[in-house]
Structures are given as C-alpha cells and as structure tokens.
C-alpha positions, 0 to 999 in steps of 0.5 A: 903836938910835936913834943908828943911825937918827940917823947914817943920816939924817945920812949920807943928808943929807950924800949928798944934799948931795954929789950936788947940790953936790960932785963925783961921786966924793965922793958915790960914796965916801959911798954906798960908805961907807954900804953898808959901815957900815950894814946894809940900806943900800938908799937907795943905789938912790934916790941912784943914781937921783938922781945919774943923773937930774940929771947922766947923759947917754946914752953910745954905749958903754953902748948909750944906757943912762943909769943908769950910777951906779945900775948901778955901785952895784948891782954893788958892793953884793953884794961889799961886803955879803959883805966886811963880813960877813967882816970883822966878828967 
C-alpha cells in the first residue's frame, strides 16, 4: 500500500509541474492516466481547477464559462472509471 501512495504522490508532483511548465495536452494525458491507473483519483478536480485558474479565458462559445478543463475531466471520469473496471480481471 505504501508504494501506491508514493506513486500517487510522484504522479501528483509531475502533474503540477506539467500544468505549470508544459503544454495543456501533456497535463491532460497525465491526468487521464492517473484516473485510469489509480482508484479514486479525485485529485483531478484540483488539477482541473488549477489549470483553468492559471490559463483559462472565458469564451463566448461556452457562454463565458471559464472552467472548461474541469468540465472535460468530470465528463471523462465516469467512462474511464467504467472502462478500467471492465478491463481489469
């Protein structure tokens, strides 16, 4: 169990680093990887809020809604959670 927590913390540090320094798509891949690999990976909510708070701009297409990354991760969480349960034996 200790290794799982260590791996999760290491991934969290990588995700924070990638949100601050790397392109958005790299951070999105790491977050989706975390959702798929770890059980109850609810840190994606904080990471989505962090990314949107730092870089998001209100768009007229989304009726000035600013938290698009968070919304995307919330919509992808349920299908990925369902898929990972179906793939594991």
